[in-house]
N, C-alpha and C positions, 0 to 999 in steps of 0.2 A: 505491171509487176515490178516490185522493188526487191533487190537482192543485195545483201551485205555478207561478206566473207570474213571469217576469223580463223587464224591458225591457233589451235589449242594443243599442239604437239608436233613432233617431227613429221608425222604423216596424218595426224588427225585434223579434220576441218569441221567448222560449224557454219552452216549457211542459215541466215535468217531471211525468209521469203515472205513477202506480203503481196496478196492479190485482191482485186476488188470483190467486195461481198456480193455485188450484183452478179458477178460471174457465177458465183456459187448458187445464188437464188435462181438464176436463169436455168442452170443445170437441173436443179430440183424440180422446177416447173415443167421442164421438158420431160423428165422421167415420169412425173406424175401423169402428164398428158399421155405418154406412151402406154403406161399401165392402164389408163382409162379406156384405151382402145383395144387392149388385148386381154386384160384380166377377166376371169369368169367368177362371179360371185353368185351364190344362191339368192334368188329373189330379184335379180337384175338381168335384163337382156344384155347380150354381148355388146360392148361399146357404149352402153348407156349407164354405167356405174357413175354416180355423182362424184365430183372432185373431193368433196368433204369426206365421203366414205373411203376413198382411196387414201386420203391423208390420215384418217384415223387408223386404217388397217396397215398401211405400208410406209407412213411418213418417216418414222425413225430409221427404218432400213434404207429408204431412198436417200435420206440426208447423209447417212453414214457412207453409202456407196458413192454419192456425188462428191463428198469431201475427200474420200480416199482417191478417187480418180483425179481430182484437181491437184491434190498434193503430188501424186505421181507424175502428172504431165508437167506441172510447174517446176518440180525438182529436176526432171530431165532437161528442161529448158534452161534452168539456172546453172547446172553443172556444165552444160555446153557453152553457155555464155561466159562462165568463169574459166573455161578450158581445164576442167578437172576430170580425173579418171577414177571414180570410186571403185574400191575393191569389192565391196558387198553392199547390200541394201542398207540404207541409213536408219538410224534411230530417230524417230519423229516425236517431237514434243509440241502439242497444241491443245488448246481448249476448244478450237473450232468455232468460237463465237466471234461475230463481227465487232470491230471496234474502230470508230471513226471511218466507217464505210469500207474497212479492209479486214481480211482474215490473215492472221500471221501464224507461222510455224517455224520451228528450228529443226534442222536436219544435221545430225552429227554422224560422221563417217570417216573412214580412212581412205587415202588415195594411194595410187601406185607410186613407188619411190622413183626418183631419178636414178637411172642406172649408168654405171661408168662404161666407157668404151673398152671392149675386151680384146686384149692382144693375144689371140689364140696361139700364135707362133711361139710365144714364150712359155706355154704350158708343156710340162713333161708328162706324157701319158704312157701308161703301160697298157697295151692292147692284148687281151688274152686270146690265145689260139689253141685249139684242141680238136681232136677228132675221136670218133668211137672206134676202138680196136676189137679184135676177136676176143681178147681176154675180158673186155668189158661186157660183151654179149654173154660169154660163159658165166661171168659173175652174176649177171642179172638172172639168167636161167636158174642158177643155183639158189638165188634169193627167192625166186618164184616157187621152187621146189620146197624150200624151208617154210614158206608162207602156207603151203598146202599140206604140211605134215600133220599126222594124227598121232595122238598119244594113247598108249595101251598100258593097262596095269601090269606091273611086274612085281615079283617077290624077291627083291634083292636090295642092296644098299644103294643110296642115292649116288648117281654119277653125273658128270657134266652133260648138259642138254636135257636132262630129265625134267618133267613137270612134277612138282611136289605139292600135295595138298596138305595144308597145315591148319591147326586151330591154335591161335596165339593170343597173348595179352602182352601189352607193353606199358610200362609205368615209369614216370619221371616227374620230379618236382610236384608231387601231389596230384598229378594227372594220371588217369588210367584209361587205356583204350583196349577193348570197349569198356563202358562203365560197369557192365556186369557180364559175367561169363567170359567166353572167348570168341574171337572172330575167325570164321573160316575164310581162307584165302589160298590162292595158288601162285606159285612162282616157278619160272623156268631157270634152272641153274645156268648161269653164264649168259642169260638172256636180257640183262639190263632192265629187269622189271622193277616195279615200285618196291618190291620186297627183296631186291638184290642184296640188301644189307644182311639177309639171312643166309646167303649162299655158302659162305665159309663154314658156318656152324652146321649146316645140314649135310655137307659132304661126308660120305662114308657111313651115314646112319640109315636106318631102315624104318619101315612103317611100324607104328606102335610105340616107338621110342619117345621118351619125354626129355626135352632139353631146356636148359636155362643158361642165359649168357647176356653180356652187355653188348649193345649195338648202337652205333651212331647213325641216326637217320639222316638222309640227304636233305638239302634245302628245298628240293622239289617234292618232298613227300606230301601227299594230298591232305594229311591231317596236320593243321598248323601247329598244334601243341606238341607234335613230335618232330616237326621239320627242324633240321640242324641241331637236334638234341640227342644227348646220350641217354639211353633208356635201358631198363632191365626187361628182358624178354623171356617169357616162358611159353613153350609151345609143345604140341604133340604132333608128330608126323602121322597123318591119316592115311596117305596113299602115295605110292611112287609110280609114275607113269613114264615109260620110255618112248622116245620119239621114233616114228617110222616115216621116212621121207619117200615120196613116190618116185618111181623111175620116169625118165623123160621118154615115155612111149606114146603110141598113137592116141590112147585114151586121154592121157595127160594133156597132150597138145590140143586135142579137139575141145577141151574145156575152155580154151582161150579163143574159141571162135575160128580156129584154123580148119577149114572144111576138109582139106585133103589129109590132114593129120601127119604131114611129113616134117621131119626135123629141119630140112632146108627152108621150107616156107616159114616155119616157126622162127628160125633164126633171123630171117629177113624182116619179119614183123617186129621182133624184139629190137633189132638194130634200128628200124625206122622210128620206133618209140624213143629209143635212147637218143637218136640224132635230133628229134624234135625237142626233147628235154634239154639237151646240150645247147641247141641253138637259143632257146629261151634264156638259159643261164648265162651264156656268153654275152648276149645282148644286155642282160641286167647288169653283169659285171662291168661292161664297158660304160654303160649309162651311169653307174655308181662311181666309176673311176673318173669320168669326165666331170660329173656333177661335183664330186668331192674336190677335185683340183680347182674348178671354177670358184667354188665357195671359199676355199682356203685362200685363193688369190684375191678375193674381194670380200673378206670377212666383215668389212665396215659398212656394207650395204644395209640400209635401213629396211627392216622387214615389217610389213603390216601385221599387227597383232592378231587380227582375225584369221589371216592365212596361216600363221604359225600355230594357232590353237587348233584349227581344223586339221592340220597335218599331224599334230601331236595326238589328237583324238583318233585319227585314222591309224596311226602306228600302234596305239594301245589296243584298239579293237582288233587289229590284225594279230597282235600277240596274245589276246584273250578272247578267242572265238566263242567261248561259252557264254559271254555276256549277251543279254538281250539288247535289242536295238535301242530301247528306251531306258536301259539301266544306267545309272550314274557311274561314271568312271572313277576309279580310285585316284584321289588327288596326288598321292605319292608317285603313281605310275605316270600320270600326266606330266608331273614335274621332271621325272627322269627322262621322259621323251622329248622335252623341250630343246636340248642342244641339237639332237639329230633333226628334229622338225625345223629348227632355225636354219640349219645347213641346207636341208632339202628345199626349203622355200627360196633361198638365195639361188641355188642351182637351177631351180625351175624358172625363176625370173630371168636369169642370164641366158639359159637355153632358148627361152622365148625371144629374147632380144636378138640373139645371134640368128635365129630363124628369120626374123623380120629384116634385120640389117643385110642379110645375104640372100634374101628372096628364096628361102628354102620352104617349099610348100609340100604338104602331105601328098605322098604318092598313093593314089587310089588303087593302083594295082597291088601295092603292098598291103593295103587295108584288106582287100579281097583275099589275098593269100593268108593274111593273119587270121581272118575269120574262118577260112577253110581249115587251117591247122587246128584251131580251137575245136571246130565242129568234128574233125576227124577222130577225136577221142571219145565221141559218143556213139551209141548204137544206131541212131537215126540222124546222121549229120545234116541232111537236107532240112530237117525241121529246125535244127540249131541255127543254120544260116538264115532261114526265114525269120527266126526269133530276133536275131541281131538286126536284120534289115528293117524290121518293123518297130524297133525300139530306138528312138533318137538318142537317148542317154547312153545306151550300150554302144551305139555306133560312135558317138563322140568320144567315149572312153578309149575305144580301139584307135580312132584317128589320132588322139592325143599321144597314146603310147607309141604309135608308128612314127609320128613326127619327132618325138623325143629321141627315138632310136636313129632317125635320119640325121638329126642335128649332132648327136653324139658321134656318129660315123664321120660326119663332115669335120667336126673338131679334131678327131683323131687323125684324119687325112691331112690337116693343115697345121697340126701341132708338132712338137718335137716328140714323136711317138716311137716307142720300142715295142716290137712284137714279142710277147712272152709265151713260150710254149708250156702248156700245162697238160697233165693227164686228165682223163675224164673224171676221176675221183677228186682230183684237186679242184676242178671247176665246180662239181656238184656238191662237194662237202669241204668247203674251205676251212671249216673249223677243225678238221682232222689233219690239215697240212702242218708239217713240222717246220719250224723256223730255224 
């Protein structure tokens, strides 16, 4: 086997590999022979199918498989010989035809970058600390009450918290929604719904009234032609419904699977759920803090394009859960995600290097605990645990997440770290925190 290496970019490499054509022909003959002993064809006894018949029926498939296998094995041998570490599978270019007794192909791929030595002690890390208080439990129980409220028709003017059924039309810049007639919709006053832009105009009015006003639709409005636009709105109030929030009584509590229906057990269950959510959020914040500081300190690290694109796609799909798995992603969204993806890839590479350099290995006990916590949120946790144990990819994802958390904690323990006390709400809803 002959191998030549070419650098075609900072991280991109091109290998030209040549191997004897006889090696390929030998592999083909071997496969044909194996098929002759095992294949069953009508009109022939098992093991007695002529070679020519096998060639006619399966020759093209056999040759393709033999070539693919040889390219795979020789590529692995070549990168080992050249001491290369590919990031992903290569792009292969070959016609597969022998020339001068050899078959040649080129493999183009990216390699892992050389990573700098990380001085963890020089990093300034803010480690978040928080705990669940009684007020947080009270707030969650109130949220659960509101989620289970019911609305009943009333004959009065619209008040805060009411659900209002409207028939409306909005027009702007030659666009009308709906194209004909009016659209029926519901909005909860003060509830931050899609039609919250109507709240101020509706207040104090009653069912049957007709209103006309100018409204500025938010950027997130689901109709693109109205999003971020000023529009003329005409509507009729069809019905006003007042909210009725349930009491925290035995019946309410039993709806959450609390068998004894007592407030004490309910509060314990709510607290346990909040503590689980808080633990997840604290780990994520520390991981982001450590990763961000590592990436900022080593912003000049070369990043494999394939890794950056994969991370950007993951970010966009997470932000747009409605997209089908095979649906093309919006180019503008991918471009917007690139800076964050770039930073995350650098952080991930450096975290991995820190783990290797300091012999930090995944703690299997923590993996088991993590899966148990995930499973505890389902009705049949034992089945969820078995699902994870039987799925290598799911297990690898959990192991990777646990290892990243371990490394983040290790970095925080060895860096210039300041513990920062935060409330439960500040941890769970950082976008609401005031600066």
